[in-house]
C-alpha positions as CSV (number, residue, x, y, z in Angstrom):
1,M,101.7,142.9,82.3
2,P,101.5,141.1,79.5
3,A,102.0,136.9,80.6
4,D,105.0,136.4,78.2
5,N,106.9,139.0,79.9
6,P,106.3,139.6,83.5
7,V,108.6,142.2,83.9
8,K,107.7,144.7,80.9
9,G,106.3,148.4,82.1
10,T,107.6,147.7,85.4
11,N,110.4,149.2,88.0
12,L,113.8,147.7,88.9
13,L,116.0,148.5,91.5
14,L,120.0,148.4,91.0
15,A,121.8,148.4,94.2
16,T,125.8,149.3,93.3
17,D,128.2,150.0,95.5
18,G,130.3,151.4,92.8
19,K,133.1,149.0,93.5
20,P,134.5,147.5,90.2
21,H,133.0,144.2,91.3
22,S,129.9,145.7,90.7
23,A,129.3,147.2,86.8
24,K,128.7,143.6,85.5
25,A,125.5,144.3,87.6
26,I,125.4,147.8,86.5
27,N,125.7,146.4,82.8
28,Y,122.8,143.8,83.3
29,A,120.2,145.9,84.6
30,I,120.2,148.5,82.5
31,G,120.1,145.6,79.7
32,L,117.3,144.4,81.3
33,A,115.4,148.1,82.3
34,R,115.9,149.0,78.1
35,L,115.0,145.1,76.6
36,T,111.4,145.6,79.3
37,S,110.5,149.1,78.5
38,S,111.1,149.0,83.0
39,K,111.8,152.3,85.0
40,L,115.9,151.4,86.6
41,F,115.7,152.9,90.0
42,V,119.6,153.3,91.0
43,I,120.9,153.1,94.7
44,Y,123.7,153.8,96.8
45,V,124.1,153.7,100.4
46,V,126.2,156.3,102.4
47,S,127.6,154.5,105.1
48,P,130.0,156.9,107.0
49,K,132.1,155.4,110.6
50,T,132.4,158.9,111.3
51,E,131.4,162.4,110.6
52,A,134.8,162.8,108.8
53,E,133.9,159.8,106.3
54,K,130.5,161.6,105.3
55,Q,131.3,163.9,103.1
56,P,133.5,162.2,100.9
57,L,131.3,159.2,100.8
58,I,128.4,161.8,99.7
59,K,130.5,163.1,97.1
60,E,131.2,159.5,95.5
61,G,127.9,158.2,95.6
62,M,126.9,161.6,94.2
63,E,129.3,160.4,91.2
64,V,128.7,157.3,91.0
65,L,125.4,157.8,90.6
66,Q,125.5,160.5,87.8
67,G,128.0,157.7,86.0
68,I,125.1,155.4,85.8
69,K,122.4,157.8,84.8
70,T,124.7,159.0,82.3
71,Q,125.1,155.1,80.8
72,A,121.6,154.1,80.8
73,S,119.8,157.7,79.1
74,G,122.5,156.5,76.9
75,E,120.6,153.5,76.4
76,G,117.2,154.8,76.4
77,V,116.5,154.0,80.2
78,D,114.3,155.8,82.1
79,T,116.8,156.0,85.1
80,T,116.2,158.1,88.0
81,T,118.6,157.6,91.3
82,L,118.7,157.2,95.3
83,L,121.4,158.2,97.5
84,E,120.7,156.8,100.5
85,A,121.9,157.0,104.3
86,G,122.3,154.0,106.6
87,S,122.4,150.2,106.8
88,P,122.9,149.2,103.4
89,Y,119.9,145.9,104.1
90,K,117.6,148.0,105.1
91,A,117.8,151.1,102.8
92,I,118.2,148.5,99.5
93,L,114.8,146.5,101.0
94,A,113.1,149.8,102.4
95,A,113.3,151.6,98.8
96,A,112.9,148.6,96.7
97,D,108.9,148.7,98.8
98,R,109.3,152.6,98.9
99,V,109.6,152.6,94.7
100,K,107.3,149.2,94.2
101,A,110.4,147.4,92.3
102,E,109.6,144.4,90.2
103,S,113.0,143.2,91.2
104,I,116.1,144.0,92.4
105,V,119.6,143.6,90.7
106,V,122.8,143.2,93.1
107,G,126.3,142.1,92.3
108,T,128.0,140.3,94.2
109,S,131.5,141.2,95.9
110,G,133.9,138.4,95.5
111,K,133.9,137.3,99.3
112,S,134.4,133.7,99.9
113,A,132.0,131.5,101.9
114,L,133.7,132.0,105.3
115,D,133.9,136.0,104.5
116,R,130.0,136.4,104.5
117,V,130.2,134.3,107.7
118,L,131.7,136.3,109.2
119,I,131.1,139.8,107.6
120,G,127.9,138.9,106.0
121,S,127.0,139.3,103.1
122,V,124.4,142.6,101.4
123,S,123.5,140.2,98.8
124,E,122.7,137.6,100.4
125,Y,120.7,139.0,102.8
126,V,118.8,141.1,100.2
127,V,117.8,137.9,98.4
128,R,116.3,136.4,101.7
129,N,114.5,139.2,103.1
130,A,113.7,141.1,99.3
131,P,109.7,141.6,98.7
132,C,110.4,140.9,95.3
133,S,112.9,138.9,92.8
134,V,116.7,139.4,93.2
135,I,118.7,139.1,90.7
136,V,122.4,138.4,91.8
137,V,125.1,139.1,89.5
138,K,128.4,137.2,89.4
């Protein structure tokens, strides 16, 4: 890698839940991948609480991923989508390791500090435990 651009031509991982607050992170990740000629991997994690929730959540995840892939392709970004099941924390970190991500891009949910203390935060967990750089987009 050239010293003047440490992420040029690397793998970036965007973790998204497809909710409105993640739009800025999606746009940021696509722009960063384009500017650095990096491959973009996009992960959406399905965590159904019941069997009845499983298929609708998978369908939603596939739609979100396809929309992001279409947007990224329109900007000339090589994109691979990953639909995973299980704990978002574990799935994101496992995917980062698997694709050899140089950086992970995550958005914040806008939860208060009290919400994070009571129920945790995927972004916070990823920042603390990722094997690579993490970019948190507000």
